C-alpha positions in Angstrom: 41.5 31.5 75.5 39.5 31.0 78.7 40.5 27.6 79.8 38.4 26.2 83.3 40.9 25.3 86.1 42.7 21.9 86.1 41.7 21.2 82.7 45.2 22.0 81.1 46.9 19.2 79.3 50.3 19.9 77.2 52.1 17.5 75.8 55.7 16.7 74.2 56.9 13.8 72.0 53.2 11.9 72.9 51.2 9.9 70.8 48.7 9.0 73.3 47.6 12.9 74.0 44.6 13.5 72.4 43.1 10.2 73.5 43.7 11.0 77.0 42.7 14.2 77.3 39.3 13.0 75.9 39.2 10.3 78.5 39.4 12.8 81.3 37.7 16.0 80.2 41.2 18.3 79.5 42.0 20.2 76.6 45.1 19.6 74.6 46.2 23.0 72.5 43.9 21.6 69.3 40.9 21.1 71.3 41.6 24.5 73.4 41.6 26.1 69.9 38.8 24.4 68.6 40.5 21.8 65.9 41.1 18.7 66.4 43.6 16.3 64.8 42.9 12.4 64.4 45.0 9.7 65.3 46.1 9.4 61.5 47.1 12.9 61.8 44.4 13.8 59.6 43.3 17.3 60.1 39.9 19.0 60.5 39.3 21.6 58.3 39.9 24.2 60.8 43.5 22.8 61.6 45.5 26.7 61.0 48.7 25.1 60.4 47.8 22.4 57.6 49.2 24.4 54.4 52.1 26.3 56.3 55.7 24.5 56.0 57.4 23.7 59.2 59.3 27.0 59.5 56.5 28.5 58.6 54.4 27.2 61.6 56.8 27.0 64.1 55.7 30.5 65.1 52.4 29.8 65.1 52.6 26.4 67.2 55.0 28.9 69.5 52.3 31.8 70.0 49.5 29.7 70.8 51.5 27.5 73.3 52.5 30.1 75.0 48.6 31.6 74.9 47.5 28.7 76.1 50.2 28.9 79.2 49.3 32.2 80.1 45.7 31.1 79.9 46.2 28.2 82.4 44.7 27.3 85.7 45.1 25.4 88.7 46.6 21.8 88.4 48.1 21.9 84.5 49.2 18.5 83.1 51.8 17.5 80.7 52.1 13.8 78.8 55.5 13.0 78.0 56.4 10.3 75.5 59.5 8.8 75.0 63.4 10.5 74.7 60.9 14.1 75.8 63.5 14.8 78.2 66.5 14.7 75.8 65.0 17.9 74.1 65.8 20.9 75.5 64.4 22.2 72.0 60.8 21.6 72.3 58.2 23.8 72.7 57.7 22.3 76.4 60.8 23.2 77.3 61.5 26.8 75.2 57.9 27.9 75.6 55.8 26.3 78.1 57.3 25.2 81.1 58.6 28.6 81.6 55.6 30.3 80.6 53.3 28.1 82.9 56.1 28.3 86.0 55.9 32.4 85.7 51.9 32.1 85.2 50.9 33.0 88.9 48.0 30.9 88.3 48.9 28.1 88.3 49.8 26.0 91.5 51.2 22.8 90.3 52.3 20.8 86.9 51.8 16.8 86.9 54.1 14.7 84.8 52.2 12.1 82.7 54.0 9.3 80.5 52.2 8.0 77.5 51.1 5.0 79.2 49.3 6.9 81.6 45.6 6.2 81.8 44.5 8.6 84.0 44.9 11.5 86.1 46.4 10.0 89.0 48.9 8.1 87.3 51.7 11.3 87.1 53.9 13.0 89.4 54.3 16.5 90.7 57.2 18.6 88.5 56.3 21.5 90.3 54.4 23.3 92.8 53.8 26.6 94.4 55.2 25.4 97.4 58.7 24.1 95.5 59.1 27.7 94.1 62.6 28.8 95.4 62.6 30.7 98.9 62.3 34.6 97.8 60.7 34.4 94.4 57.7 34.1 93.2 55.8 32.6 90.1 56.0 35.0 87.6 57.6 37.4 89.1 61.0 37.0 87.4 62.7 39.7 85.3 61.2 39.4 81.7 58.0 36.9 82.1 55.3 37.0 79.8 52.7 39.7 80.4 49.6 38.3 82.2 47.3 38.0 79.3 45.1 35.0 81.2 42.4 37.9 81.3 42.6 39.0 78.1 39.4 37.3 76.2 40.0 36.3 72.6 36.2 36.2 71.0 35.1 39.1 74.0 34.0 39.4 77.6 31.6 36.3 77.3 34.5 33.4 75.9 34.9 29.8 77.5 35.0 26.8 76.5 33.3 25.1 74.2 30.4 28.0 74.0 30.0 30.1 70.7 29.2 33.9 71.7 26.9 35.7 69.5 26.1 32.3 67.8 28.7 32.7 65.1 29.7 29.6 63.3 32.3 27.5 64.2 34.8 27.8 61.7 34.4 31.6 62.3 34.8 31.3 66.3 38.2 29.2 66.0 40.1 31.4 63.4 39.1 34.3 65.6 40.4 32.3 68.8 43.6 31.8 66.8 44.1 35.3 65.4 43.8 36.3 68.6 45.2 34.1 70.9 48.7 34.8 68.9 48.2 38.0 69.0 47.5 38.3 72.5 50.5 35.7 73.2 52.7 38.5 71.6 51.5 41.5 73.3 48.8 43.1 70.8 46.2 43.7 74.0 
């Protein structure tokens, strides 16, 4: 997964993240992996967990979320809906936020409420300058392997280009599989 700097939008308990991402040229996990869920939660044919149960789909989402957090660069955004702070078991709290703070390529994390309309509506919840003295982002014991240089489809991978003219369906399935493998340390 290769995201342009300053374009990653994570979300938790949000209902407006896809619309906000579209309006502000950001990538949600869904867009970064090449599929999109419409406002009625009907998925495109490329939606990888459409046929998975909640228990079998969760590890896929966790791995993809980790891969996106490792690939993020620069300023990162998170859109939080009502009740998001009260969910310590959310993907944001368990996987994404810790991986973003450990990622040396991330300089700041901006929190947006579900009713935000522009990037400047948010506030900084973490930045390199807020890192405790004596520690470096990514230096904590057990920090995830730096996979930001791993390309899921080859050396020229970037969003939204399709290298070698591969059909979108093939390209996106390959992105998903390789992102999962990369986040689990196979590369």
